[in-house]
N, CA, C and O atoms as a DFTB+ gen file, in Angstrom:
840 C
 N C O
     1  1     108.745      75.777     118.481
     2  2     109.490      75.722     119.746
     3  2     110.423      76.918     119.867
     4  3     110.899      77.454     118.867
     5  1     110.677      77.330     121.109
     6  2     111.600      78.430     121.345
     7  2     113.022      78.007     121.010
     8  3     113.435      76.891     121.323
     9  1     113.761      78.892     120.380
    10  2     115.163      78.632     120.055
    11  2     116.013      79.034     121.255
    12  3     116.192      80.220     121.531
    13  1     116.534      78.036     121.963
    14  2     117.336      78.293     123.161
    15  2     118.742      77.717     122.999
    16  3     119.234      77.010     123.879
    17  1     119.379      78.018     121.884
    18  2     120.707      77.490     121.626
    19  2     120.645      76.301     120.686
    20  3     119.572      75.760     120.420
    21  1     121.810      75.899     120.183
    22  2     121.852      74.773     119.250
    23  2     121.984      73.446     119.999
    24  3     122.299      73.412     121.189
    25  1     121.736      72.362     119.276
    26  2     121.700      71.034     119.891
    27  2     123.065      70.625     120.442
    28  3     123.138      69.981     121.488
    29  1     124.149      70.992     119.749
    30  2     125.481      70.589     120.202
    31  2     125.823      71.209     121.561
    32  3     126.483      70.578     122.387
    33  1     125.371      72.445     121.788
    34  2     125.617      73.096     123.077
    35  2     124.873      72.382     124.197
    36  3     125.429      72.146     125.269
    37  1     123.622      72.041     123.944
    38  2     122.843      71.332     124.964
    39  2     123.400      69.939     125.221
    40  3     123.384      69.462     126.356
    41  1     123.893      69.283     124.173
    42  2     124.494      67.966     124.361
    43  2     125.741      68.047     125.223
    44  3     125.940      67.228     126.120
    45  1     126.584      69.043     124.945
    46  2     127.798      69.232     125.753
    47  2     127.450      69.525     127.200
    48  3     128.062      68.977     128.117
    49  1     126.458      70.396     127.404
    50  2     126.019      70.730     128.758
    51  2     125.481      69.501     129.476
    52  3     125.746      69.298     130.661
    53  1     124.734      68.694     128.764
    54  2     124.160      67.483     129.347
    55  2     125.262      66.511     129.766
    56  3     125.176      65.892     130.826
    57  1     126.298      66.377     128.935
    58  2     127.415      65.481     129.256
    59  2     128.162      65.985     130.493
    60  3     128.505      65.201     131.378
    61  1     128.412      67.294     130.548
    62  2     129.128      67.873     131.706
    63  2     128.330      67.656     132.987
    64  3     128.895      67.267     134.009
    65  1     127.034      67.900     132.943
    66  2     126.182      67.703     134.124
    67  2     126.159      66.227     134.521
    68  3     126.155      65.901     135.708
    69  1     126.144      65.335     133.526
    70  2     126.151      63.908     133.817
    71  2     127.420      63.467     134.523
    72  3     127.364      62.700     135.485
    73  1     128.565      63.947     134.052
    74  2     129.842      63.620     134.702
    75  2     129.879      64.211     136.112
    76  3     130.337      63.558     137.049
    77  1     129.401      65.433     136.260
    78  2     129.348      66.083     137.574
    79  2     128.437      65.304     138.523
    80  3     128.753      65.148     139.702
    81  1     127.304      64.814     138.006
    82  2     126.374      64.029     138.825
    83  2     127.021      62.750     139.314
    84  3     126.786      62.328     140.446
    85  1     127.842      62.123     138.467
    86  2     128.541      60.906     138.876
    87  2     129.497      61.189     140.023
    88  3     129.578      60.407     140.970
    89  1     130.226      62.308     139.947
    90  2     131.154      62.677     141.022
    91  2     130.396      62.999     142.311
    92  3     130.812      62.596     143.398
    93  1     129.287      63.725     142.187
    94  2     128.478      64.072     143.355
    95  2     127.889      62.818     143.997
    96  3     127.812      62.720     145.222
    97  1     127.478      61.871     143.176
    98  2     126.912      60.624     143.703
    99  2     127.932      59.889     144.558
   100  3     127.607      59.425     145.651
   101  1     129.166      59.778     144.069
   102  2     130.199      59.078     144.835
   103  2     130.573      59.850     146.106
   104  3     130.867      59.243     147.136
   105  1     130.563      61.172     146.034
   106  2     130.825      61.954     147.240
   107  2     129.716      61.774     148.268
   108  3     129.962      61.742     149.474
   109  1     128.488      61.657     147.763
   110  2     127.345      61.510     148.665
   111  2     127.315      60.129     149.318
   112  3     127.085      60.017     150.522
   113  1     127.546      59.078     148.529
   114  2     127.463      57.717     149.061
   115  2     128.762      57.272     149.731
   116  3     128.760      56.383     150.582
   117  1     129.872      57.903     149.336
   118  2     131.210      57.564     149.843
   119  2     131.589      56.115     149.544
   120  3     132.439      55.532     150.217
   121  1     130.962      55.556     148.547
   122  2     131.275      54.189     148.119
   123  2     130.739      53.980     146.712
   124  3     129.812      54.667     146.280
   125  1     131.322      53.038     146.010
   126  2     130.838      52.719     144.672
   127  2     129.591      51.861     144.732
   128  3     128.708      51.977     143.882
   129  1     129.518      50.987     145.749
   130  2     128.390      50.070     145.872
   131  2     127.844      50.127     147.298
   132  3     128.516      49.661     148.219
   133  1     126.645      50.684     147.514
   134  2     126.088      50.838     148.866
   135  2     125.620      49.513     149.450
   136  3     125.677      48.472     148.795
   137  1     125.150      49.571     150.713
   138  2     124.795      48.349     151.425
   139  2     123.322      47.987     151.410
   140  3     122.991      46.828     151.157
   141  1     122.418      48.929     151.672
   142  2     120.992      48.613     151.800
   143  2     120.336      48.238     150.482
   144  3     120.846      48.559     149.408
   145  1     119.180      47.544     150.576
   146  2     118.480      47.107     149.384
   147  2     117.980      48.298     148.562
   148  3     118.124      48.320     147.339
   149  1     117.394      49.286     149.241
   150  2     116.887      50.459     148.536
   151  2     118.037      51.218     147.892
   152  3     117.934      51.687     146.758
   153  1     119.135      51.332     148.631
   154  2     120.299      52.037     148.106
   155  2     120.907      51.287     146.916
   156  3     121.405      51.899     145.972
   157  1     120.858      49.955     146.979
   158  2     121.357      49.163     145.846
   159  2     120.493      49.377     144.609
   160  3     121.002      49.471     143.492
   161  1     119.179      49.454     144.821
   162  2     118.281      49.716     143.697
   163  2     118.584      51.079     143.075
   164  3     118.604      51.224     141.852
   165  1     118.821      52.078     143.935
   166  2     119.194      53.398     143.447
   167  2     120.497      53.345     142.659
   168  3     120.622      53.956     141.598
   169  1     121.475      52.597     143.200
   170  2     122.781      52.499     142.541
   171  2     122.659      51.835     141.174
   172  3     123.262      52.288     140.201
   173  1     121.875      50.758     141.105
   174  2     121.693      50.066     139.827
   175  2     121.079      50.997     138.798
   176  3     121.556      51.079     137.666
   177  1     120.011      51.707     139.193
   178  2     119.360      52.628     138.272
   179  2     120.298      53.759     137.855
   180  3     120.305      54.177     136.697
   181  1     121.081      54.241     138.800
   182  2     121.991      55.340     138.489
   183  2     123.063      54.900     137.503
   184  3     123.327      55.589     136.518
   185  1     123.679      53.752     137.766
   186  2     124.735      53.277     136.879
   187  2     124.199      52.912     135.495
   188  3     124.865      53.147     134.486
   189  1     122.997      52.339     135.449
   190  2     122.394      52.029     134.153
   191  2     122.066      53.307     133.380
   192  3     122.213      53.360     132.159
   193  1     121.621      54.334     134.104
   194  2     121.351      55.620     133.470
   195  2     122.623      56.221     132.891
   196  3     122.631      56.717     131.764
   197  1     123.701      56.170     133.675
   198  2     124.989      56.693     133.203
   199  2     125.484      55.897     132.004
   200  3     125.950      56.467     131.017
   201  1     125.381      54.571     132.099
   202  2     125.850      53.722     131.003
   203  2     125.052      53.981     129.723
   204  3     125.629      54.084     128.641
   205  1     123.732      54.086     129.848
   206  2     122.918      54.358     128.662
   207  2     123.225      55.747     128.102
   208  3     123.162      55.962     126.891
   209  1     123.555      56.684     128.987
   210  2     123.944      58.013     128.528
   211  2     125.249      57.984     127.750
   212  3     125.386      58.664     126.733
   213  1     126.212      57.194     128.228
   214  2     127.497      57.063     127.523
   215  2     127.285      56.443     126.151
   216  3     127.841      56.907     125.155
   217  1     126.465      55.375     126.109
   218  2     126.158      54.729     124.831
   219  2     125.494      55.718     123.879
   220  3     125.841      55.782     122.700
   221  1     124.540      56.488     124.396
   222  2     123.866      57.470     123.571
   223  2     124.808      58.533     123.050
   224  3     124.685      58.961     121.903
   225  1     125.757      58.969     123.883
   226  2     126.725      59.985     123.456
   227  2     127.602      59.450     122.327
   228  3     127.854      60.142     121.341
   229  1     128.064      58.211     122.484
   230  2     128.882      57.593     121.430
   231  2     128.087      57.474     120.138
   232  3     128.598      57.756     119.055
   233  1     126.828      57.053     120.263
   234  2     125.969      56.924     119.083
   235  2     125.806      58.265     118.374
   236  3     125.945      58.350     117.154
   237  1     125.513      59.304     119.141
   238  2     125.285      60.624     118.548
   239  2     126.550      61.197     117.906
   240  3     126.472      61.993     116.971
   241  1     127.711      60.787     118.413
   242  2     128.965      61.316     117.892
   243  2     129.432      60.605     116.628
   244  3     129.941      61.248     115.710
   245  1     129.263      59.274     116.569
   246  2     129.899      58.497     115.517
   247  2     128.938      58.009     114.430
   248  3     129.344      57.885     113.274
   249  1     127.688      57.730     114.766
   250  2     126.782      57.171     113.772
   251  2     126.509      58.119     112.604
   252  3     126.452      57.659     111.464
   253  1     126.336      59.438     112.840
   254  2     126.133      60.325     111.681
   255  2     127.292      60.265     110.682
   256  3     127.075      60.363     109.474
   257  1     128.516      60.105     111.178
   258  2     129.661      60.007     110.272
   259  2     129.596      58.723     109.457
   260  3     129.885      58.727     108.261
   261  1     129.215      57.625     110.104
   262  2     129.110      56.353     109.393
   263  2     128.029      56.418     108.320
   264  3     128.197      55.867     107.232
   265  1     126.922      57.090     108.625
   266  2     125.857      57.210     107.632
   267  2     126.284      58.099     106.471
   268  3     125.901      57.850     105.327
   269  1     127.070      59.130     106.753
   270  2     127.564      60.004     105.692
   271  2     128.459      59.237     104.729
   272  3     128.467      59.512     103.529
   273  1     129.214      58.272     105.256
   274  2     130.129      57.490     104.430
   275  2     129.410      56.612     103.409
   276  3     130.026      56.164     102.442
   277  1     128.106      56.359     103.611
   278  2     127.357      55.558     102.640
   279  2     127.121      56.322     101.342
   280  3     126.888      55.714     100.298
   281  1     127.179      57.657     101.401
   282  2     126.990      58.461     100.203
   283  2     125.542      58.699      99.834
   284  3     125.260      59.255      98.772
   285  1     124.606      58.284     100.698
   286  2     123.187      58.500     100.417
   287  2     122.519      59.096     101.651
   288  3     123.014      58.972     102.771
   289  1     121.377      59.749     101.414
   290  2     120.544      60.250     102.498
   291  2     119.206      59.514     102.447
   292  3     118.572      59.427     101.395
   293  1     118.790      58.990     103.591
   294  2     117.592      58.156     103.639
   295  2     116.690      58.632     104.769
   296  3     117.148      58.834     105.893
   297  1     115.407      58.811     104.468
   298  2     114.410      59.103     105.500
   299  2     114.003      57.787     106.148
   300  3     113.556      56.865     105.465
   301  1     114.155      57.700     107.449
   302  2     113.963      56.436     108.160
   303  2     112.584      55.836     107.903
   304  3     112.462      54.638     107.649
   305  1     111.563      56.656     107.969
   306  2     110.199      56.162     107.819
   307  2     109.899      55.632     106.411
   308  3     108.919      54.913     106.217
   309  1     110.730      55.983     105.437
   310  2     110.498      55.545     104.066
   311  2     111.368      54.345     103.685
   312  3     111.316      53.883     102.545
   313  1     112.151      53.847     104.612
   314  2     113.042      52.728     104.306
   315  2     112.280      51.498     103.799
   316  3     112.731      50.878     102.837
   317  1     111.146      51.115     104.402
   318  2     110.399      49.967     103.837
   319  2     110.034      50.157     102.371
   320  3     110.067      49.200     101.598
   321  1     109.686      51.380     101.978
   322  2     109.359      51.667     100.588
   323  2     110.590      51.516      99.703
   324  3     110.514      50.929      98.624
   325  1     111.736      52.051     100.163
   326  2     112.968      51.934      99.383
   327  2     113.338      50.468      99.166
   328  3     113.728      50.072      98.067
   329  1     113.213      49.674     100.220
   330  2     113.570      48.256     100.117
   331  2     112.612      47.535      99.182
   332  3     113.028      46.681      98.399
   333  1     111.341      47.872      99.259
   334  2     110.353      47.257      98.375
   335  2     110.663      47.577      96.914
   336  3     110.566      46.702      96.053
   337  1     111.030      48.813      96.632
   338  2     111.353      49.204      95.262
   339  2     112.598      48.476      94.761
   340  3     112.643      48.040      93.611
   341  1     113.608      48.345      95.621
   342  2     114.812      47.621      95.230
   343  2     114.515      46.150      94.979
   344  3     115.047      45.557      94.039
   345  1     113.668      45.559      95.816
   346  2     113.312      44.151      95.635
   347  2     112.580      43.944      94.308
   348  3     112.853      42.985      93.586
   349  1     111.654      44.843      93.994
   350  2     110.933      44.737      92.732
   351  2     111.874      44.890      91.543
   352  3     111.737      44.190      90.540
   353  1     112.829      45.808      91.661
   354  2     113.790      46.016      90.581
   355  2     114.693      44.795      90.418
   356  3     115.015      44.398      89.299
   357  1     115.099      44.204      91.543
   358  2     115.949      43.016      91.489
   359  2     115.205      41.835      90.869
   360  3     115.766      41.110      90.047
   361  1     113.956      41.642      91.256
   362  2     113.170      40.531      90.713
   363  2     112.894      40.728      89.220
   364  3     112.921      39.766      88.452
   365  1     112.633      41.954      88.812
   366  2     112.423      42.228      87.395
   367  2     113.694      41.953      86.605
   368  3     113.644      41.456      85.481
   369  1     114.830      42.281      87.204
   370  2     116.118      42.053      86.550
   371  2     116.372      40.558      86.361
   372  3     116.836      40.131      85.304
   373  1     116.070      39.772      87.380
   374  2     116.276      38.326      87.311
   375  2     115.346      37.702      86.278
   376  3     115.763      36.836      85.509
   377  1     114.099      38.134      86.260
   378  2     113.143      37.608      85.277
   379  2     113.573      37.959      83.852
   380  3     113.453      37.140      82.942
   381  1     114.067      39.164      83.669
   382  2     114.544      39.566      82.347
   383  2     115.745      38.731      81.924
   384  3     115.871      38.343      80.762
   385  1     116.628      38.459      82.888
   386  2     117.813      37.647      82.605
   387  2     117.407      36.248      82.135
   388  3     117.921      35.740      81.139
   389  1     116.485      35.642      82.862
   390  2     116.028      34.298      82.501
   391  2     115.338      34.290      81.143
   392  3     115.472      33.344      80.366
   393  1     114.602      35.352      80.874
   394  2     113.865      35.435      79.611
   395  2     114.807      35.665      78.432
   396  3     114.626      35.072      77.368
   397  1     115.801      36.516      78.613
   398  2     116.699      36.870      77.523
   399  2     117.760      35.798      77.254
   400  3     118.113      35.547      76.102
   401  1     118.260      35.172      78.310
   402  2     119.349      34.204      78.154
   403  2     118.861      32.770      78.049
   404  3     119.613      31.883      77.644
   405  1     117.602      32.537      78.413
   406  2     117.018      31.198      78.407
   407  2     117.739      30.254      79.366
   408  3     117.753      29.039      79.166
   409  1     118.336      30.827      80.407
   410  2     119.026      30.048      81.439
   411  2     118.536      30.545      82.791
   412  3     118.366      31.747      82.993
   413  1     118.306      29.603      83.732
   414  2     117.732      30.008      85.022
   415  2     118.731      29.952      86.172
   416  3     118.334      29.932      87.336
   417  1     120.030      29.927      85.853
   418  2     121.039      29.833      86.919
   419  2     120.964      31.021      87.876
   420  3     120.954      30.844      89.094
   421  1     120.913      32.215      87.328
   422  2     120.833      33.408      88.173
   423  2     119.506      33.453      88.921
   424  3     119.460      33.893      90.070
   425  1     118.440      33.010      88.293
   426  2     117.136      32.984      88.951
   427  2     117.126      32.050      90.149
   428  3     116.591      32.393      91.204
   429  1     117.719      30.865      89.991
   430  2     117.774      29.927      91.110
   431  2     118.659      30.456      92.233
   432  3     118.371      30.253      93.413
   433  1     119.738      31.134      91.853
   434  2     120.612      31.728      92.868
   435  2     119.880      32.825      93.648
   436  3     120.048      32.955      94.860
   437  1     119.077      33.601      92.944
   438  2     118.300      34.650      93.619
   439  2     117.319      34.038      94.612
   440  3     117.211      34.512      95.743
   441  1     116.614      33.006      94.208
   442  2     115.640      32.365      95.097
   443  2     116.315      31.718      96.297
   444  3     115.763      31.719      97.397
   445  1     117.500      31.167      96.092
   446  2     118.193      30.454      97.171
   447  2     118.839      31.402      98.183
   448  3     118.908      31.083      99.370
   449  1     119.312      32.564      97.723
   450  2     120.111      33.436      98.602
   451  2     119.650      34.887      98.630
   452  3     119.340      35.419      99.696
   453  1     119.604      35.518      97.487
   454  2     119.377      36.963      97.442
   455  2     117.955      37.371      97.783
   456  3     117.733      38.482      98.265
   457  1     116.989      36.494      97.542
   458  2     115.616      36.836      97.908
   459  2     115.512      37.103      99.405
   460  3     114.804      38.017      99.827
   461  1     116.211      36.314     100.204
   462  2     116.262      36.523     101.661
   463  2     116.813      37.908     101.983
   464  3     116.293      38.601     102.857
   465  1     117.861      38.304     101.280
   466  2     118.516      39.574     101.552
   467  2     117.634      40.759     101.185
   468  3     117.595      41.751     101.913
   469  1     116.925      40.665     100.061
   470  2     116.117      41.781      99.589
   471  2     114.749      41.870     100.264
   472  3     114.029      42.844     100.049
   473  1     114.376      40.886     101.067
   474  2     113.026      40.856     101.632
   475  2     112.820      41.875     102.743
   476  3     111.704      42.359     102.926
   477  1     113.876      42.216     103.495
   478  2     113.762      43.149     104.601
   479  2     115.163      43.600     105.009
   480  3     116.144      43.066     104.492
   481  1     115.288      44.583     105.938
   482  2     116.624      44.974     106.396
   483  2     117.361      43.786     107.016
   484  3     116.795      43.033     107.808
   485  1     118.611      43.636     106.648
   486  2     119.424      42.522     107.137
   487  2     120.724      43.035     107.762
   488  3     121.132      44.176     107.547
   489  1     121.359      42.157     108.541
   490  2     122.644      42.432     109.180
   491  2     122.570      43.669     110.081
   492  3     123.528      44.436     110.179
   493  1     121.424      43.848     110.732
   494  2     121.224      45.047     111.553
   495  2     122.246      45.132     112.683
   496  3     122.875      46.172     112.877
   497  1     122.411      44.042     113.429
   498  2     123.365      44.065     114.545
   499  2     124.775      44.327     114.046
   500  3     125.518      45.090     114.664
   501  1     125.155      43.701     112.929
   502  2     126.495      43.904     112.385
   503  2     126.727      45.359     112.000
   504  3     127.814      45.894     112.219
   505  1     125.717      46.001     111.430
   506  2     125.856      47.422     111.084
   507  2     125.977      48.279     112.346
   508  3     126.721      49.259     112.358
   509  1     125.257      47.919     113.396
   510  2     125.300      48.694     114.636
   511  2     126.700      48.695     115.235
   512  3     127.147      49.713     115.763
   513  1     127.392      47.568     115.159
   514  2     128.737      47.466     115.742
   515  2     129.828      47.805     114.732
   516  3     131.015      47.697     115.038
   517  1     129.427      48.217     113.525
   518  2     130.411      48.636     112.537
   519  2     131.055      47.502     111.764
   520  3     132.123      47.686     111.181
   521  1     130.426      46.330     111.747
   522  2     130.979      45.179     111.036
   523  2     130.806      45.330     109.524
   524  3     129.879      45.993     109.059
   525  1     131.706      44.707     108.764
   526  2     131.645      44.714     107.303
   527  2     131.029      43.426     106.755
   528  3     131.179      43.121     105.572
   529  1     130.342      42.679     107.604
   530  2     129.836      41.377     107.199
   531  2     128.883      41.463     106.018
   532  3     128.895      40.581     105.160
   533  1     128.064      42.497     105.952
   534  2     127.108      42.645     104.853
   535  2     127.826      42.741     103.516
   536  3     127.453      42.062     102.559
   537  1     128.859      43.584     103.445
   538  2     129.606      43.738     102.196
   539  2     130.302      42.437     101.828
   540  3     130.341      42.061     100.656
   541  1     130.851      41.748     102.824
   542  2     131.518      40.479     102.561
   543  2     130.531      39.439     102.054
   544  3     130.861      38.645     101.172
   545  1     129.317      39.437     102.607
   546  2     128.293      38.484     102.184
   547  2     127.906      38.729     100.733
   548  3     127.777      37.786      99.951
   549  1     127.722      39.987     100.376
   550  2     127.360      40.331      98.990
   551  2     128.474      39.911      98.034
   552  3     128.208      39.348      96.972
   553  1     129.709      40.185      98.413
   554  2     130.849      39.790      97.574
   555  2     130.908      38.277      97.410
   556  3     131.175      37.775      96.318
   557  1     130.658      37.553      98.496
   558  2     130.677      36.090      98.437
   559  2     129.573      35.565      97.522
   560  3     129.797      34.634      96.749
   561  1     128.378      36.164      97.607
   562  2     127.269      35.734      96.754
   563  2     127.585      35.968      95.282
   564  3     127.227      35.158      94.426
   565  1     128.250      37.065      94.997
   566  2     128.642      37.376      93.621
   567  2     129.654      36.349      93.109
   568  3     129.503      35.800      92.018
   569  1     130.678      36.104      93.909
   570  2     131.733      35.183      93.492
   571  2     131.240      33.749      93.400
   572  3     131.719      32.976      92.570
   573  1     130.274      33.386      94.261
   574  2     129.806      32.004      94.313
   575  2     129.104      31.576      93.038
   576  3     129.139      30.400      92.677
   577  1     128.461      32.525      92.345
   578  2     127.665      32.168      91.169
   579  2     128.282      32.656      89.861
   580  3     127.911      32.177      88.789
   581  1     129.211      33.596      89.934
   582  2     129.713      34.243      88.715
   583  2     130.344      33.248      87.734
   584  3     130.109      33.335      86.529
   585  1     131.136      32.312      88.239
   586  2     131.829      31.416      87.309
   587  2     130.905      30.359      86.688
   588  3     131.327      29.591      85.823
   589  1     129.623      30.325      87.142
   590  2     128.653      29.426      86.528
   591  2     127.846      30.121      85.424
   592  3     127.065      29.477      84.723
   593  1     128.034      31.411      85.276
   594  2     127.213      32.191      84.349
   595  2     127.940      32.432      83.031
   596  3     129.169      32.457      82.973
   597  1     127.156      32.607      81.988
   598  2     127.757      32.989      80.713
   599  2     127.901      34.510      80.661
   600  3     127.526      35.212      81.599
   601  1     128.442      35.000      79.567
   602  2     128.733      36.435      79.472
   603  2     127.477      37.285      79.589
   604  3     127.500      38.343      80.218
   605  1     126.387      36.834      78.991
   606  2     125.147      37.602      79.063
   607  2     124.588      37.658      80.481
   608  3     124.103      38.702      80.917
   609  1     124.654      36.550      81.194
   610  2     124.143      36.510      82.565
   611  2     124.985      37.363      83.507
   612  3     124.456      37.956      84.447
   613  1     126.274      37.428      83.263
   614  2     127.156      38.192      84.143
   615  2     126.832      39.682      84.133
   616  3     127.015      40.373      85.135
   617  1     126.352      40.167      82.996
   618  2     125.945      41.574      82.947
   619  2     124.764      41.822      83.893
   620  3     124.698      42.847      84.571
   621  1     123.842      40.868      83.921
   622  2     122.718      40.991      84.844
   623  2     123.183      40.838      86.291
   624  3     122.666      41.500      87.191
   625  1     124.153      39.968      86.503
   626  2     124.693      39.798      87.856
   627  2     125.359      41.086      88.337
   628  3     125.246      41.438      89.511
   629  1     126.047      41.786      87.448
   630  2     126.665      43.070      87.823
   631  2     125.603      44.052      88.309
   632  3     125.797      44.734      89.316
   633  1     124.484      44.122      87.595
   634  2     123.395      45.019      87.998
   635  2     122.757      44.554      89.303
   636  3     122.391      45.373      90.146
   637  1     122.624      43.246      89.469
   638  2     122.029      42.709      90.692
   639  2     122.924      42.975      91.900
   640  3     122.430      43.298      92.981
   641  1     124.225      42.842      91.721
   642  2     125.161      43.135      92.812
   643  2     125.151      44.615      93.160
   644  3     125.299      44.996      94.321
   645  1     124.975      45.445      92.130
   646  2     124.870      46.887      92.387
   647  2     123.641      47.192      93.239
   648  3     123.716      47.996      94.167
   649  1     122.519      46.562      92.935
   650  2     121.317      46.746      93.741
   651  2     121.520      46.234      95.161
   652  3     121.030      46.834      96.117
   653  1     122.240      45.130      95.298
   654  2     122.500      44.569      96.628
   655  2     123.354      45.523      97.459
   656  3     123.123      45.680      98.658
   657  1     124.338      46.159      96.829
   658  2     125.170      47.123      97.555
   659  2     124.355      48.354      97.959
   660  3     124.546      48.905      99.043
   661  1     123.449      48.777      97.083
   662  2     122.565      49.888      97.432
   663  2     121.658      49.500      98.594
   664  3     121.422      50.297      99.501
   665  1     121.154      48.274      98.560
   666  2     120.328      47.770      99.656
   667  2     121.117      47.758     100.959
   668  3     120.571      48.093     102.011
   669  1     122.385      47.381     100.908
   670  2     123.213      47.351     102.112
   671  2     123.405      48.750     102.694
   672  3     123.424      48.923     103.912
   673  1     123.547      49.742     101.823
   674  2     123.673      51.125     102.304
   675  2     122.397      51.568     103.022
   676  3     122.454      52.246     104.048
   677  1     121.257      51.179     102.477
   678  2     119.981      51.503     103.134
   679  2     119.868      50.767     104.455
   680  3     119.360      51.320     105.431
   681  1     120.338      49.518     104.501
   682  2     120.324      48.748     105.749
   683  2     121.162      49.428     106.833
   684  3     120.814      49.395     108.013
   685  1     122.264      50.039     106.418
   686  2     123.101      50.765     107.384
   687  2     122.308      51.905     108.005
   688  3     122.349      52.103     109.220
   689  1     121.594      52.647     107.188
   690  2     120.767      53.743     107.703
   691  2     119.666      53.209     108.616
   692  3     119.369      53.800     109.654
   693  1     119.071      52.097     108.226
   694  2     118.015      51.502     109.060
   695  2     118.561      51.137     110.439
   696  3     117.923      51.414     111.455
   697  1     119.731      50.520     110.474
   698  2     120.315      50.086     111.750
   699  2     120.755      51.278     112.605
   700  3     120.445      51.341     113.794
   701  1     121.470      52.210     112.000
   702  2     122.041      53.319     112.769
   703  2     120.985      54.353     113.161
   704  3     120.964      54.820     114.299
   705  1     120.111      54.710     112.221
   706  2     119.040      55.644     112.584
   707  2     118.103      55.030     113.618
   708  3     117.626      55.716     114.522
   709  1     117.847      53.740     113.476
   710  2     116.998      53.058     114.456
   711  2     117.606      53.077     115.844
   712  3     116.906      53.295     116.832
   713  1     118.924      52.846     115.921
   714  2     119.601      52.882     117.222
   715  2     119.572      54.288     117.815
   716  3     119.390      54.449     119.022
   717  1     119.751      55.302     116.974
   718  2     119.729      56.681     117.457
   719  2     118.348      57.066     117.978
   720  3     118.230      57.854     118.916
   721  1     117.313      56.510     117.371
   722  2     115.954      56.817     117.813
   723  2     115.588      56.034     119.072
   724  3     114.906      56.565     119.949
   725  1     116.030      54.780     119.173
   726  2     115.535      53.892     120.221
   727  2     116.316      53.956     121.523
   728  3     115.812      53.525     122.560
   729  1     117.543      54.486     121.496
   730  2     118.300      54.480     122.742
   731  2     117.638      55.374     123.793
   732  3     117.779      55.129     124.992
   733  1     116.918      56.406     123.350
   734  2     116.202      57.260     124.300
   735  2     115.080      56.496     125.006
   736  3     114.709      56.838     126.129
   737  1     114.539      55.460     124.351
   738  2     113.503      54.650     124.983
   739  2     114.055      53.833     126.142
   740  3     113.296      53.285     126.942
   741  1     115.374      53.755     126.228
   742  2     116.041      53.123     127.376
   743  2     116.502      54.185     128.366
   744  3     116.282      54.065     129.571
   745  1     117.143      55.222     127.844
   746  2     117.747      56.239     128.713
   747  2     116.708      57.025     129.505
   748  3     116.883      57.238     130.704
   749  1     115.640      57.457     128.861
   750  2     114.637      58.285     129.536
   751  2     113.880      57.517     130.628
   752  3     113.729      58.046     131.730
   753  1     113.392      56.280     130.366
   754  2     112.733      55.544     131.461
   755  2     113.655      55.269     132.638
   756  3     113.225      55.340     133.790
   757  1     114.928      54.955     132.362
   758  2     115.879      54.736     133.458
   759  2     116.073      56.014     134.264
   760  3     116.101      55.981     135.495
   761  1     116.206      57.131     133.573
   762  2     116.376      58.414     134.259
   763  2     115.146      58.751     135.101
   764  3     115.267      59.212     136.236
   765  1     113.968      58.517     134.535
   766  2     112.725      58.795     135.260
   767  2     112.606      57.931     136.505
   768  3     112.243      58.425     137.572
   769  1     112.908      56.645     136.376
   770  2     112.848      55.737     137.528
   771  2     113.850      56.145     138.595
   772  3     113.538      56.132     139.785
   773  1     115.063      56.508     138.164
   774  2     116.085      56.926     139.132
   775  2     115.675      58.206     139.854
   776  3     115.829      58.304     141.072
   777  1     115.159      59.180     139.123
   778  2     114.750      60.435     139.747
   779  2     113.587      60.223     140.714
   780  3     113.503      60.883     141.750
   781  1     112.691      59.295     140.369
   782  2     111.559      59.002     141.263
   783  2     112.040      58.397     142.572
   784  3     111.619      58.824     143.648
   785  1     112.918      57.406     142.487
   786  2     113.452      56.785     143.708
   787  2     114.312      57.767     144.489
   788  3     114.321      57.745     145.720
   789  1     115.032      58.627     143.783
   790  2     115.866      59.625     144.467
   791  2     115.006      60.606     145.258
   792  3     115.345      60.978     146.381
   793  1     113.892      61.020     144.661
   794  2     113.002      61.947     145.355
   795  2     112.414      61.300     146.605
   796  3     112.319      61.938     147.654
   797  1     112.016      60.024     146.491
   798  2     111.494      59.317     147.662
   799  2     112.578      59.147     148.720
   800  3     112.314      59.278     149.915
   801  1     113.788      58.858     148.277
   802  2     114.925      58.737     149.202
   803  2     115.161      60.061     149.922
   804  3     115.451      60.079     151.118
   805  1     115.040      61.156     149.201
   806  2     115.210      62.480     149.799
   807  2     114.143      62.745     150.867
   808  3     114.445      63.254     151.946
   809  1     112.896      62.394     150.550
   810  2     111.815      62.603     151.508
   811  2     112.009      61.757     152.768
   812  3     111.877      62.261     153.883
   813  1     112.321      60.481     152.589
   814  2     112.484      59.577     153.741
   815  2     113.671      60.028     154.599
   816  3     113.591      60.022     155.828
   817  1     114.760      60.415     153.953
   818  2     115.948      60.837     154.688
   819  2     115.677      62.068     155.525
   820  3     116.187      62.185     156.639
   821  1     114.875      62.993     154.999
   822  2     114.574      64.208     155.739
   823  2     113.510      63.990     156.824
   824  3     113.559      64.633     157.872
   825  1     112.557      63.094     156.582
   826  2     111.528      62.822     157.581
   827  2     112.117      62.111     158.798
   828  3     111.764      62.426     159.934
   829  1     113.010      61.155     158.564
   830  2     113.549      60.351     159.657
   831  2     114.932      60.818     160.125
   832  3     115.556      60.165     160.962
   833  1     115.399      61.913     159.602
   834  2     116.707      62.403     160.049
   835  2     116.575      62.981     161.450
   836  3     115.559      63.610     161.745
   837  1     117.567      62.792     162.333
   838  2     117.472      63.306     163.709
   839  2     117.554      64.829     163.742
   840  3     117.490      65.427     164.816
C-alpha cells in the first residue's frame, strides 16, 4: 500500500471531519430532530454513525494502554491455542497434585469451578468495560479452597492460580482486541447506509426543488 502519512494523523483528521460534519448537519437541518419520516431515518443513521465513531475513538485511544498493562503481547488469532495450552497445563498440574498427594480436594475444586474458567475466554463484557471482576473471581477461588488443602497441595494451588492469572491476561486481550476489530463492523455499515440515503436525499431535493 502507498504510504500516505501515519495512522494517528488520519485518525485525527477523521475525528475533525466528523465533528465538522455534525456541525454542518445541524446548520443544514436547523434542528436536532427533523419532522419527516425520511428525514428521521437520515437523522437516526447519522446519530448512530456519530455515536459509533465516538465509541471507536475511545476504544482506539484507551484499549491499547489497557492491553499494555497486562505485560504480555498476544496475537488475536492465536488466542484459542494459548487458552488450550494453559488448560492442558492446568489439568496436568491438577492430575499431578492428586497423584503426588493422594488427595483429590484440588481436583474436585478444579472440576467444580476452574474447569469452566479455563475452557474458553471468560468475563469478556467485564474486560470491555474495565471491570476487575475476573481478578476478584480468581482470588475468591483461591481463598475458597486454600484452607482445605495441606502444605503440599497449596504449592500446586499457587501454580494453578498463576495459570489462572495468565489466562485472565489473555482474556483481556481477547475482549479488547475483539472490540477493536468488531466496532468497524458497526461503524462502516452505518456510514454506508447514511451516505446512501444522503445521496438519494440530495437527488430528490434537486429534482423537485423549484
